[in-house]
DONUZA-391168 format. One line per field, with one value per atom (N, C-alpha, C): residue number from 1; residue in one letter; atom name; x, y, z. Coordinates in Angstrom, 2 decimals. Layout:
<pavos>
num [NUM, ...]
residuo [A, ...]
atomo [CA, ...]
X [X, ...]
Y [Y, ...]
Z [Z, ...]
</pavos>
This chain:
<pavos>
num [1, 1, 1, 2, 2, 2, 3, 3, 3, 4, 4, 4, 5, 5, 5, 6, 6, 6, 7, 7, 7, 8, 8, 8, 9, 9, 9, 10, 10, 10, 11, 11, 11, 12, 12, 12, 13, 13, 13, 14, 14, 14, 15, 15, 15, 16, 16, 16, 17, 17, 17, 18, 18, 18, 19, 19, 19, 20, 20, 20, 21, 21, 21, 22, 22, 22, 23, 23, 23, 24, 24, 24, 25, 25, 25, 26, 26, 26, 27, 27, 27, 28, 28, 28, 29, 29, 29, 30, 30, 30, 31, 31, 31, 32, 32, 32, 33, 33, 33, 34, 34, 34, 35, 35, 35, 36, 36, 36, 37, 37, 37, 38, 38, 38, 39, 39, 39, 40, 40, 40, 41, 41, 41, 42, 42, 42, 43, 43, 43, 44, 44, 44, 45, 45, 45, 46, 46, 46, 47, 47, 47, 48, 48, 48, 49, 49, 49, 50, 50, 50, 51, 51, 51, 52, 52, 52, 53, 53, 53, 54, 54, 54, 55, 55, 55, 56, 56, 56, 57, 57, 57, 58, 58, 58, 59, 59, 59, 60, 60, 60, 61, 61, 61, 62, 62, 62, 63, 63, 63, 64, 64, 64, 65, 65, 65, 66, 66, 66, 67, 67, 67, 68, 68, 68, 69, 69, 69, 70, 70, 70, 71, 71, 71, 72, 72, 72, 73, 73, 73, 74, 74, 74, 75, 75, 75, 76, 76, 76, 77, 77, 77, 78, 78, 78, 79, 79, 79, 80, 80, 80, 81, 81, 81, 82, 82, 82, 83, 83, 83, 84, 84, 84, 85, 85, 85, 86, 86, 86, 87, 87, 87, 88, 88, 88, 89, 89, 89, 90, 90, 90, 91, 91, 91, 92, 92, 92, 93, 93, 93, 94, 94, 94, 95, 95, 95, 96, 96, 96, 97, 97, 97, 98, 98, 98, 99, 99, 99, 100, 100, 100, 101, 101, 101, 102, 102, 102, 103, 103, 103, 104, 104, 104, 105, 105, 105, 106, 106, 106, 107, 107, 107, 108, 108, 108, 109, 109, 109]
residuo [M, M, M, H, H, H, L, L, L, Q, Q, Q, I, I, I, K, K, K, A, A, A, A, A, A, L, L, L, N, N, N, G, G, G, A, A, A, E, E, E, A, A, A, G, G, G, M, M, M, V, V, V, D, D, D, N, N, N, K, K, K, I, I, I, L, L, L, A, A, A, E, E, E, L, L, L, K, K, K, H, H, H, H, H, H, L, L, L, A, A, A, L, L, L, S, S, S, R, R, R, T, T, T, A, A, A, T, T, T, L, L, L, E, E, E, A, A, A, E, E, E, R, R, R, L, L, L, A, A, A, S, S, S, N, N, N, Y, Y, Y, L, L, L, T, T, T, R, R, R, L, L, L, A, A, A, S, S, S, E, E, E, N, N, N, A, A, A, V, V, V, V, V, V, F, F, F, S, S, S, A, A, A, S, S, S, I, I, I, T, T, T, H, H, H, I, I, I, S, S, S, S, S, S, S, S, S, G, G, G, F, F, F, T, T, T, V, V, V, R, R, R, L, L, L, D, D, D, D, D, D, N, N, N, G, G, G, L, L, L, T, T, T, G, G, G, L, L, L, S, S, S, T, T, T, C, C, C, A, A, A, G, G, G, M, M, M, R, R, R, R, R, R, S, S, S, S, S, S, V, V, V, T, T, T, T, T, T, N, N, N, G, G, G, R, R, R, P, P, P, V, V, V, L, L, L, P, P, P, A, A, A, L, L, L, P, P, P, A, A, A, D, D, D, S, S, S, S, S, S]
atomo [N, CA, C, N, CA, C, N, CA, C, N, CA, C, N, CA, C, N, CA, C, N, CA, C, N, CA, C, N, CA, C, N, CA, C, N, CA, C, N, CA, C, N, CA, C, N, CA, C, N, CA, C, N, CA, C, N, CA, C, N, CA, C, N, CA, C, N, CA, C, N, CA, C, N, CA, C, N, CA, C, N, CA, C, N, CA, C, N, CA, C, N, CA, C, N, CA, C, N, CA, C, N, CA, C, N, CA, C, N, CA, C, N, CA, C, N, CA, C, N, CA, C, N, CA, C, N, CA, C, N, CA, C, N, CA, C, N, CA, C, N, CA, C, N, CA, C, N, CA, C, N, CA, C, N, CA, C, N, CA, C, N, CA, C, N, CA, C, N, CA, C, N, CA, C, N, CA, C, N, CA, C, N, CA, C, N, CA, C, N, CA, C, N, CA, C, N, CA, C, N, CA, C, N, CA, C, N, CA, C, N, CA, C, N, CA, C, N, CA, C, N, CA, C, N, CA, C, N, CA, C, N, CA, C, N, CA, C, N, CA, C, N, CA, C, N, CA, C, N, CA, C, N, CA, C, N, CA, C, N, CA, C, N, CA, C, N, CA, C, N, CA, C, N, CA, C, N, CA, C, N, CA, C, N, CA, C, N, CA, C, N, CA, C, N, CA, C, N, CA, C, N, CA, C, N, CA, C, N, CA, C, N, CA, C, N, CA, C, N, CA, C, N, CA, C, N, CA, C, N, CA, C, N, CA, C, N, CA, C, N, CA, C, N, CA, C, N, CA, C, N, CA, C, N, CA, C, N, CA, C, N, CA, C, N, CA, C, N, CA, C, N, CA, C, N, CA, C, N, CA, C]
X [-0.70, 0.69, 1.55, 1.36, 2.15, 1.90, 0.65, 0.33, 0.98, 1.05, 1.68, 3.18, 3.83, 5.26, 5.52, 4.69, 4.85, 4.69, 3.69, 3.46, 4.66, 5.16, 6.30, 7.54, 7.76, 8.92, 8.80, 7.57, 7.34, 7.14, 7.33, 7.20, 5.76, 4.81, 3.40, 2.96, 1.78, 1.26, 0.73, 1.18, 0.73, -0.47, -1.62, -2.86, -2.80, -3.43, -3.44, -4.61, -4.42, -5.47, -6.02, -7.34, -7.92, -8.28, -8.65, -8.95, -10.14, -11.11, -12.27, -11.85, -11.01, -10.53, -9.69, -8.84, -8.03, -8.90, -9.98, -10.89, -11.58, -11.98, -12.61, -11.63, -10.40, -9.38, -9.15, -9.07, -8.87, -10.01, -11.23, -12.41, -12.38, -12.07, -12.05, -10.89, -9.76, -8.65, -9.03, -9.71, -10.15, -11.12, -12.04, -12.98, -12.24, -11.26, -10.47, -9.69, -9.08, -8.34, -9.26, -10.43, -11.40, -11.82, -12.09, -12.48, -11.35, -10.12, -8.97, -8.79, -8.88, -8.76, -9.86, -11.07, -12.19, -11.97, -11.49, -11.22, -10.13, -9.09, -8.02, -8.53, -9.40, -9.97, -10.81, -11.65, -12.49, -11.65, -10.61, -9.74, -9.03, -8.56, -7.89, -8.84, -10.06, -11.06, -11.38, -11.50, -11.80, -10.69, -9.44, -8.32, -8.15, -8.40, -8.34, -9.40, -10.60, -11.68, -11.32, -10.78, -10.37, -9.29, -8.33, -7.23, -7.70, -8.71, -9.19, -10.03, -10.59, -11.41, -10.56, -9.35, -8.47, -7.08, -6.09, -4.75, -4.79, -4.80, -5.00, -3.66, -3.43, -2.28, -2.85, -2.42, -2.90, -1.95, -2.51, -1.72, -1.62, -0.38, -0.19, 0.96, 0.98, 2.07, 2.79, 4.12, 4.90, 4.84, 4.41, 4.27, 5.34, 6.01, 7.06, 7.98, 9.26, 10.24, 11.02, 11.19, 12.01, 12.87, 13.69, 14.57, 13.80, 12.57, 11.79, 10.85, 10.68, 9.78, 9.34, 8.20, 7.67, 6.16, 5.63, 4.19, 3.66, 2.57, 1.97, 0.52, 0.04, -1.36, -1.92, -2.98, -3.60, -4.26, -3.99, -4.50, -6.02, -6.60, -8.05, -8.91, -8.47, -9.37, -8.72, -7.43, -6.77, -6.34, -6.57, -6.12, -4.60, -4.09, -2.65, -2.20, -0.95, -0.41, 1.09, 1.72, 3.16, 3.46, 4.36, 4.86, 6.28, 6.47, 7.79, 8.71, 9.99, 10.99, 11.46, 11.06, 11.50, 11.02, 11.95, 11.61, 11.31, 11.34, 11.02, 12.25, 12.04, 13.14, 13.28, 14.48, 14.70, 14.08, 14.08, 13.55, 12.02, 11.37, 9.91, 9.37, 10.22, 9.79, 9.89, 8.72, 8.72, 7.96, 8.26, 7.50, 7.33, 6.13, 5.80, 6.29, 6.20, 6.57, 8.05, 8.88, 10.34, 10.85, 11.83, 12.38, 12.98, 12.69, 13.26, 14.68, 14.88, 16.19, 16.66, 17.95, 18.43, 18.26, 18.07, 17.93, 19.23, 19.11, 20.29, 20.82, 22.12, 22.67, 22.01, 21.97, 21.32, 21.91, 23.21, 23.85, 24.23, 23.27, 23.54, 23.70, 23.95, 24.06, 25.40]
Y [24.63, 24.84, 24.94, 24.01, 24.03, 25.30, 25.72, 26.94, 28.15, 28.16, 29.26, 29.29, 28.15, 28.09, 28.52, 28.03, 28.40, 29.90, 30.48, 31.92, 32.69, 32.25, 32.94, 32.87, 31.71, 31.55, 32.41, 32.66, 33.47, 34.94, 35.32, 36.72, 37.20, 36.29, 36.68, 36.61, 37.14, 37.12, 35.72, 35.17, 33.84, 34.00, 33.54, 33.64, 32.74, 33.18, 32.41, 31.42, 30.30, 29.29, 29.40, 29.53, 29.67, 28.31, 28.32, 27.09, 26.34, 27.05, 26.39, 25.52, 26.06, 25.31, 24.12, 24.32, 23.22, 22.10, 22.48, 21.48, 20.69, 21.39, 20.70, 19.75, 20.19, 19.32, 18.08, 18.29, 17.17, 16.17, 16.67, 15.81, 15.00, 15.64, 14.96, 13.95, 14.29, 13.33, 12.10, 12.29, 11.16, 10.28, 10.88, 10.10, 9.30, 9.93, 9.26, 8.08, 8.28, 7.20, 6.05, 6.37, 5.33, 4.53, 5.20, 4.51, 3.62, 4.11, 3.32, 2.07, 2.22, 1.07, 0.05, 0.50, -0.41, -1.15, -0.45, -1.10, -2.15, -1.84, -2.81, -4.02, -3.80, -4.91, -5.81, -5.20, -5.98, -6.79, -6.19, -6.90, -8.05, -7.82, -8.88, -10.03, -9.72, -10.76, -11.55, -10.86, -11.50, -12.48, -12.03, -12.89, -14.06, -13.82, -14.90, -15.95, -15.50, -16.45, -17.26, -16.62, -17.35, -18.38, -17.99, -18.88, -20.06, -19.85, -20.93, -21.95, -21.55, -22.46, -23.50, -23.16, -24.05, -23.43, -24.22, -23.65, -22.80, -21.49, -20.57, -19.98, -19.96, -19.26, -18.07, -16.89, -15.68, -15.25, -14.88, -14.31, -12.81, -12.29, -10.88, -10.29, -8.97, -8.23, -7.41, -7.42, -6.58, -5.15, -4.22, -2.83, -1.92, -2.37, -1.55, -2.45, -2.17, -2.94, -1.97, -2.34, -1.53, -2.48, -1.91, -2.75, -3.55, -3.15, -3.87, -4.91, -4.91, -5.88, -5.39, -5.89, -5.46, -5.35, -4.43, -4.23, -5.02, -5.75, -6.54, -6.11, -6.28, -6.04, -7.35, -7.85, -9.08, -8.86, -9.76, -9.60, -9.74, -10.62, -10.87, -9.72, -9.05, -8.06, -6.70, -6.56, -5.27, -4.92, -5.80, -5.51, -5.38, -4.44, -4.25, -4.41, -4.80, -4.93, -5.13, -4.93, -5.08, -6.49, -7.14, -8.45, -8.21, -8.42, -8.17, -9.35, -9.07, -10.10, -10.79, -10.29, -10.89, -12.33, -13.23, -14.64, -15.36, -14.68, -15.31, -16.04, -17.26, -18.01, -17.50, -17.33, -16.81, -17.72, -19.03, -19.96, -19.91, -19.21, -19.16, -18.11, -17.25, -16.24, -16.86, -17.07, -17.74, -16.94, -17.24, -16.72, -17.86, -18.06, -19.18, -20.51, -20.63, -21.88, -22.09, -21.15, -21.29, -20.24, -20.62, -19.64, -18.43, -17.26, -16.02, -15.85, -16.17, -16.06, -17.45, -17.73, -19.05, -19.24, -20.47, -20.77, -20.45, -19.98, -19.70, -21.01, -21.09, -22.28, -22.48, -23.71, -24.00, -23.19, -22.98, -22.19, -20.85, -19.92, -18.61, -17.51, -17.87, -16.83, -16.20]
Z [2.36, 2.71, 1.45, 0.52, -0.70, -1.52, -1.56, -2.30, -1.65, -0.32, 0.38, 0.09, 0.11, -0.18, -1.62, -2.53, -3.94, -4.13, -3.47, -3.58, -3.02, -1.87, -1.25, -2.14, -2.77, -3.65, -4.90, -5.35, -6.55, -6.23, -4.96, -4.58, -4.49, -4.50, -4.40, -2.93, -2.66, -1.31, -0.99, 0.11, 0.54, 1.44, 0.97, 1.76, 2.98, 4.05, 5.29, 5.27, 5.92, 6.04, 7.46, 7.55, 8.88, 9.49, 10.75, 11.48, 10.89, 10.33, 9.73, 8.54, 7.69, 6.53, 6.99, 8.00, 8.51, 9.09, 9.79, 10.35, 9.24, 8.18, 7.04, 6.37, 6.18, 5.59, 6.45, 7.76, 8.68, 8.57, 8.50, 8.39, 7.08, 5.98, 4.69, 4.60, 5.19, 5.23, 6.04, 7.15, 7.97, 7.20, 6.45, 5.64, 4.57, 3.95, 2.92, 3.50, 4.66, 5.30, 5.68, 6.18, 6.57, 5.34, 4.23, 3.01, 2.49, 2.57, 2.12, 2.97, 4.28, 5.18, 4.92, 4.70, 4.42, 3.11, 2.09, 0.80, 0.95, 1.71, 1.93, 2.71, 3.68, 4.46, 3.58, 2.74, 1.83, 0.84, 0.29, -0.65, 0.05, 1.27, 2.02, 2.31, 2.72, 2.98, 1.71, 0.60, -0.68, -1.07, -0.99, -1.36, -0.38, 0.90, 1.90, 1.61, 1.26, 0.92, -0.30, -1.33, -2.54, -2.21, -1.41, -1.07, -0.22, 0.63, 1.49, 0.71, -0.41, -1.22, -1.93, -2.24, -2.97, -2.98, -3.31, -3.47, -4.73, -4.56, -5.67, -6.10, -7.39, -7.97, -8.72, -8.35, -8.98, -10.08, -11.22, -12.30, -12.04, -12.05, -11.71, -12.50, -12.53, -13.17, -12.12, -12.16, -11.26, -11.80, -10.95, -11.39, -10.81, -9.74, -9.13, -8.32, -8.33, -7.56, -6.69, -5.42, -4.51, -3.68, -2.81, -1.99, -0.96, -0.64, 0.37, -0.23, -1.52, -2.16, -3.51, -3.94, -5.22, -5.16, -5.94, -6.01, -7.20, -6.96, -8.02, -8.22, -9.45, -9.78, -10.30, -9.64, -10.09, -11.44, -12.38, -13.74, -13.81, -12.98, -13.07, -12.58, -11.49, -10.89, -10.61, -10.88, -10.72, -9.31, -8.34, -6.98, -6.97, -6.19, -6.10, -4.65, -4.49, -3.14, -3.18, -2.01, -1.88, -1.42, -2.11, -1.71, -1.20, 0.11, 0.69, 0.43, 0.41, 0.14, 1.41, 2.58, 3.83, 3.92, 4.10, 4.26, 2.96, 1.85, 0.56, 0.03, -0.36, -0.99, -2.41, -2.85, -4.20, -5.24, -5.00, -6.00, -6.05, -5.10, -5.10, -6.06, -6.59, -7.56, -8.95, -9.57, -10.86, -11.91, -13.15, -14.28, -15.27, -15.72, -16.60, -16.03, -14.70, -14.04, -13.84, -14.26, -14.12, -13.14, -12.29, -11.33, -12.06, -11.52, -12.07, -11.56, -10.30, -9.68, -9.27, -9.38, -8.95, -7.46, -7.03, -5.60, -4.88, -3.65, -2.84, -2.28, -2.02, -1.37, -0.01, 0.47, 1.75, 2.88, 2.91, 3.96, 3.37, 3.32, 2.71, 3.72, 4.99, 6.03, 6.11]
</pavos>
């Protein structure tokens, strides 16, 4: 689709995609999604097992910040994930054992 749009914008002939190619793309996308879901399941199981063995503190680097949370990469194994800010106390975000953000007042509603 993108190649067709690009060709049309550049005044070139946009080749058509037939049903066989679309079916192959659909199949490969499904395989990719299945592999991604399995990798996420394995990572979740691994981290859950680590956490159940002991109170674990993971060393991580923040790689992206957005309004919904932040993405972290674990330093030990490179796993990445989104940590949402919903329900998080501001004082729970720390670096080197010190709060990054000041604690909110008890009545912050």
